[in-house]
N, C-alpha and C positions, 0 to 999 in steps of 0.2 A: 647725730643722725646716722649712726652706723648700726648694723644688725647685731653687733656685739652688746649693745646697750638694750637688753631685753625688756627692761621696765620703762623705757622712755617712748612716749607716743609723740610723734611729730604732728604739729597742727598746721594744716595747709588751708589757708583761707581763700575762698574764691568769691567773696562778696563783690569784688570789682569786675568779675567776669561772669560767672553763672548768676550771681545775685543781680547784676545789672541787666541780665536778660529778661527779668521779670517785666512784662508789659507795663510801661509807665514809670519804671524805676531808673531810667537813664540819668546819669549824673554829669554835671559839668566837668570840664578839665580840672579846675581848681578844687572841686569837691573830691574828685578821685585822688588828687595829690594829698589832700587833707586826711582822707580815710586811710590811705596807705601809710601815712606817717603815724596815725594813731595805732594801726595794726602792728607796725614795726615796734613802736614804743611799748606795746602791750606784751610783746614777746612771742608774736606769731612766727613760726619757723619759716614758712614759705607763703608768699603773697602771689597769687595768680592775678596779675595786674590787668589782664585783658587779652584780646584776640587781635594781635597787631595787623593782620591782613584785612580785617573786617572794614576798616575805614582809616583815613588819615588821622582822624581824631584819636582813635584807639591806639594807633602806632605812636603818636606823640605822647599820649598819657603813659603808655608802658615804658617808653624810652626815658621819660623824665623821672618816673618812679624808680626805674633802675639806677639812674644816676644819683638819686637822692637817698637811696636805701642805706641804712646804717648797719643793721645786723641780719635782717631777713633775706633769704633767698628770693629773688624776683623771677617769676615764672611767666612765660607767655604761652598761649595756646596756639596750636597749628594743626590743620587737617593733614592727612597723610598724602601731601603733595609737596614737591620740592620747593615751589615758589612760596608756599605758606611757611615752610620751615626756614627758608632763607630770610623772609621778612621778619619772622619771630626772632631769629638770632640777631638781626640788625637792631631790634628794639631792646633786647635784654643784655646785649654783650658788654655794656658798660657797667653792669651791676657788679658789686663785689663778689656776689655768688649768683650767677645766672643759671636758669634752667629752661630747657625747651620741653614742652609737653605736647606730644603729638598723639592723635587718636584716629580710630576708624571704627565704624560699626560692624560688629562681627556676627550678630545673630542673623538667622535667615531673613527676617524682615528688613534689616539694615543692609545686608549684602545685596539685596535687590535694588537698592537705591542707586549705587554706581554700576549695577549689573555686572558684578564680578563673581566668578566661580571661586570656590574655596582656594584652589591653587593660585589663581590670579591675585586674590587678596593677600595670600601668604607671601607672594613675591613682592607685592607692594609694601607690606609691613617690613620685610627685610631690607628693602631698598631705602625706605624713608627713615627708619630708625638708624640704620648705618649712616645715612647722610647727616642726621641730627647729631649723632655721636662724634662724627668727624669735625663738627663745628663746636660742640660743647661737651664737657666731661659729665655734666649732670643732665640726664635725659629721662623723662618720664613717658611711659606709653600706656594708653588706655584702649582696651577693647570695648567700645561703646555697646551698651545693652548686653554686657557680659552675663548677667543673670538669666538671660533667655537665649544664650548661645549653647550649642550642642557641646557636651562635656569634652568629648574627644577633640573636637576642633579648637575649643578654648585652650586646652592643654598644649595643642600644636602651636598655636599662634603666640601664646605666652613664652614658650620655649624659644621660638624664633626671635621674639623681641629681646629676650635676655642674651641670646647668642650675638645679636646684632649690636648690643651695647647699652641697652636700657638699664638704668640704675634703680629705677622705681617702676613697679608694675601696679597700676591702679585698676581695681576691679569695680566698675560703675554699675550701680543699680539704677540705670538711666530713667526708667519709668516707674520707679517705686513699687516694683512687683514683688520682690522677695520678702521673706519673713526672717526673724532673727535666727532661728535654728538653721535655716538654709544659709544665711549669711556667714555664720561661723563655720559651718561645714564646708562651704565652697572655698574659703580662704585656707582652711586646714588641709583639705585634699589637694589643692594646688601646690602648697608648700611641700607636701609629702610626695607628690607625683612628678612634678616638673623638674628635670635635671637642673642643677645649679640654682634652684630657687632660694637656697639659703644665702646666696651671694647678693641678693637684691632686697629692697624694702617693698613689702606689699602694702598697698593703700586701699582704702575703702571710700567710695563716693556714693552717698545714698540720697534718694529723693523721697519726699514725704507724701506721696499720693495716697497711701493707705494709713498715714499717721504713724509709720514705724521707722522713720529715718534715723532718729537718735538710737532706738533700740537696735537697729540693724548695724549701725556703726560700732556700737559698743560690743555687740556680739562678734563682729569681724575682728576687733582687737583681741577678744578672747580666743579667736581662732588663729591668731598669729599676725594679723595686720599691725603695723606700727606707724601708720600714717592715716589720719582722719581728715577727709576733705569736708569743709563746712563753710557756713556763712554766718555773719552777724544777724541775729533775729530770725535765722532760718530763711532769709530772703532767697528767692530763686525761682526757677521755672515752675509753672503750674502751682502746686501746693508747696513748693519751696524745697530747700535742702536741709541736711542735718544742721541743727543750730549749734554754733560754736559754744555759746554759753551753757547749753545743756550738756554736751559731752564733757566739757572741761570741769563743770561743777559736779557732774555725776562721778567722774574719776576721782575728784577731790573728796567728795563726801563719802563715797562707797569704796574707799581704798581697801576695806576689809575683804571685799570679794573681787575687786578689780585693782590689783596692786600695781598701778601704772602711774607715771607722772608726766606732766607737760611743763613747758617753760612759760606758761601764761601768767601774767600778773592779774589775778582775778579782781583785784580792786579797781581795775580800769574798765571792767565789763559794762557797768551801767552807763558810763559816759559815752562810750563808743556806740552802744546800743541806741541811745537817744539821738546821737548825731547821724547814725545811718538812717534811722526812722525819719529824721528831718530832711536830709538831702535826697532820699529816695521817694519821699512822699508816701511811704507805707507806714502808717501808725502801728504801734505794737498793741495787740489785743490785751485787754485788762488782765485776763487770767493766763497770759503767756508765762510758761515756766521761767524762773530766774529773773527776768527783766520786766515782766508785766506789772502794771500799776497795783494789782491785788496780790502779787506774789508774796508780800510780807504784810498783808492787811488782814485783820481779824475783827469781824463784826459780831459773831455769835457771843452771847454772854458767857457761855461755858468756856469758849476759847479765850476770851479776854481775861477771864478770871485765872485761867491756867497760865497765860502769858505774864500776868502780873506776879504770879508766884514763882514761875520758872519758865523762861522763854523756850527751853528745850522741849516743853510739853507739846508745842505745836509748830516749832520751827526746827528743821533738821540742819539748817545752816544759818550763819549770822548775816544780817543785812550788810554789815561792814565788809564781809568777805567779797561782795560783788560791787562795792563802792558806795553803799548807802550808809547813813549814820542813824543810830538809834536815838540820838538826842533831838531836841526841839528847840528852834529859835524863832519865836513868833516875829513877824514883820508887819509894820503898819506905815502910815503916811509920814511918821516922824523918824523912821529908820534911815540910816545913812548908807553910803556906798560900802563902807567896811563891813557893815552887817549883811548887806546884800551879797557881797563877795563871799563872806563866810557861809551864808546859806547856800549859795551855789556850789561851794566846795562840799558842804555837807550832803548835798544832793548828787554828788559825783560829777559835777560839771566845772571845768576850768575855762575861764574866758580871759581874753586880753583886755588891756585898759580901754581901747576904743570900743570894743563890744560891750564892756561893762558900762561905759558912759551912755551908750544907746539904750541898753536894758534898763538902766537906772531911770532915765527920763520916762520910759513907758511904765515902769514900776510905780513911779510917783503919780502918774496919770491914773493908773489903775487903782491905786490906794485911795485916791480921792473919790472914786466911784463905787468902791466896795467896802463893806464894813469889816470884812476879814479877808486877808490875802493868804491863800493856802499854798502848800508846797507845789501842787500841781499848777497853780496860777503862775508861780515863778518859772517853772519849766516851760510853760506855754509862752512866756515872754522871750525865753531863749530861742525857742523853735520858730517863733513868729518871724516872718520875713521883714527885713528893713528895706525901704525903697532905695536909698542911696542914689546912685546916678542912673537908675532905670529910665527908659524912654517914656514909659507910662506911669503916672503917679496919681493916686486918688487925692483930691483936694477937699471935696465936701459931698455928702450924700444925704438926701432927704427923701423919705418914702412915706406916702399917704395911702392907707388902706381903709376900705370900707366894706361893710356887709353887703353882699349882692352885687358888687361891682368890681371892676379891675383895680389893681394897685397902680399907683403912679410914682415913678422914681425921677427925682431931679438930681442930676449928676454933674459934678464939676471935676474935671481932670486936667492935669498938666501933661501935654504930649509934646515931647522934644522942646520943652521950655515954654510952650504956648498954652495959655489957659483956654479951655473949651468947655462947653456945657451942652447938655441935652436933657430933654424931658420925654420919657417913654412910659407907656402903659403896658402891663403884663398880667399874666395869670398868677398873681401873687407877688410879693415884694422882691424876691430873689430873681424871678423871671423878668420883672420890669427893670431891675438893676442891670442884669446881664444884657438885656436889649439896649439899654442906654450906653453901656460900654462898647457894644458892637457898632452902635450908630457913630460914636466918636472915633472908634478905631475898627473900621471894617476889616473882617477876616473870615477865613473859611474853616477855622478851627471847630472841630466837633467835640462837644462835651461828652467824655467817656465816663467820668466819675464825678459825683458831687456827694460829699460825705460830711456830716456834722455830728460832733459829739460834745457834750458838756464837759468841761475840764473839771469843775467841782460842783457841789450841790448848791441849791438855792436859786432864787429868781435873779440874783445878780451874778450868776455864774458866767465865767468866760466860755464862749463856744470856740472850738477849734474846727475850722473848715478846711477840707482838702478838695482840690479841684484837679482833674486830669483832662488835658486837651490833646487832640490829635489833628495834625494838619499835614497833608502830603507825606505821610509816613513818619513824620516827626512827632514824638510824644513829649509833653512837658507837664510837670506837676507844680502846683502852687499850694501853699498852706499859710493860714494866718489865724490869729486868735483875737477876739474882742468880746466885750460884754454885750455888744450888739451883733447878733448873728448875721444880719444883712450886711453890716459893715465888714465883718470878717469874710463873708462870702465874696464881696466886691474886691477886697484886698487879695484874696487867694486867687480869684479869676485873673486879676491884673497881673499878679506875680507869674502865673503860668503863661500869660501872653508875653510878658517880658522875656521869659526864657525861650519862647519860640522866636522872638525877634532876634535874640542873640544867635540862635542856631541858624536862622535864615542868613544872617550876616556872614556866617562862615561857609557860604556857598553850598551848603547842604552836605559837605564831605564828612561832617561829624555824624551824620545819620548812618546807621548800619546799612552797608551797601551790598552785603551778601547774606544769604539765609544761613544762620548758624543756630537756630533754635534747637533745643533738645540735645546740644552736644554734651557728651559724657553726662 
C-alpha cells in the first residue's frame, strides 16, 4: 500500500457503507460481520465498515468488525466535523490497521449545503484533517462531488488536505457524471499539479448513473490512481457503485494493457456475490458481468458448438477463476449430504454443518416435488430464509381462486408460539395472502417492492420472491423460494416482517438517524 509499488492497485470495499445506503439494502448486525469476514478472507485491502456516527447500530458494527479484522484495514466514514471524527476513531481504533475517512462536498452545489465560502471550507478541511491525523496515522480525505468542483479550488483543497496529514486522497465522482477520458485526465493532472502529490495514494470512487463506473475507475488507474473504491455486485446509491468483481477481473484478464495487480482471491468472488445478494435483498441481474446467471451461459447453437471445441472461442475467462466449476454433478432425491455439499462447493458456496442440515431437508422436499433439480434450484435453497426462532412463522396456507371472483386465502401462522388462523379475500391470491398476514399481525408496514422471478425453467420451477417493507423509516427485505409462488410470497413477506420486529426491539437506534445519502 505504498506509492513505490507502482503496479499494485489497492481494493477499497465500501459494500457495508455506500452499498448499504441503497434504499432497502440495510443489513443486520450479524450480516455485516459475516460480509466483513468474507471480504477480509477474499483479500480486500480496506473495508469501509460503516458510518459510526450515523447510529448506535452502525457504531457497534464498525467497532466489532475492527476488533475481528485479520488482515484488512478497517475504515470508518466521518463528515468534516470534529464529533464525527472522534466517534469514527472510537469505532476503528481497535483494528490492527485503522483508518479514518473524512469528507466534505467541494463543488459549488455542495458548498451551498453548509453555506460555506471557499475560504471557510478550506479552513474546515485543514482543521478536520489535522484532527483526524492527530488521532490516526492512516487518514483518507474526499472532496465530495470532485468531478464538478472548479479545477483551481480542487487543487487548492487537495493540497491543504495533504499538508494537514491525509495519506490517501480520494477523488469521488459522486453523481456518476464524468466520462473515462475525463477520469484519467483529472487524476493525472492532480498528481502533476498539486505539491507533494507523489507522497500520497490517489483513489477513485465512481458511481454508475451513466453506466460508466467501471470504465471510469479503470481509466483513473491508468491516470495514476492506485486505490479503487468499489462494492460487491455494484451495490450502492441510485444506480450503484463500481463493481469490485468487474474491476478486479478486468485487471486480471486485460493485464496486457493494464499491467496492474490486486490482492483479491478471485475464486471467492461468486460466493460473496451471492451472499451479498441474499442479505441485501438485491438479486443480481441475469446478464450482470462476471457474477450474473448468464455470464458463462451459452444458448446459441453456434456458441455452443464453439464452446465444445474450444472454450476460449466465447469465454475470455474461466468460470473457475471466479469460483464456479465447469463440471456437472446431477442431484436427485436419492442424493446424500456429501453430494449436496460437493455441489455447493462446485457452485462456489461453503456452508457450515448446521446450515447444510437445514438445506438438505429442504433439498429432499424439493426433489420429491421436481423431476430435475438444477444448480439454480440448489442456490435458491441456500438463499431461502429459514424460520428458526422468528416470532412469526408460516404453518399452512391454502388459496382458492376462481374466474370472475376474489381469491380466498386460509392462513395458519405461529405467532410467538401461539397458533392463529385467518381467512381473507383479496384481488388475487397474493393480495389475499398478504391481507391474511396483516390480519393476524397488524402492522403499518408499506409494501415498497414485490418481485418474482423463476429460478429455472418448466412448470415445476421454483419461484424466488423478494419483498421490501417500510415502516416508520425502517426498511426491511425478505426473500424466499418455493415451487408454489404464493407460498414463496407469504414466506418472503413474513421474513421481512420478522426483520422489522427485530429492529423495533432495538428501540429504533439501529435506524439511520442522520441524513447521509449521497456521501462521496
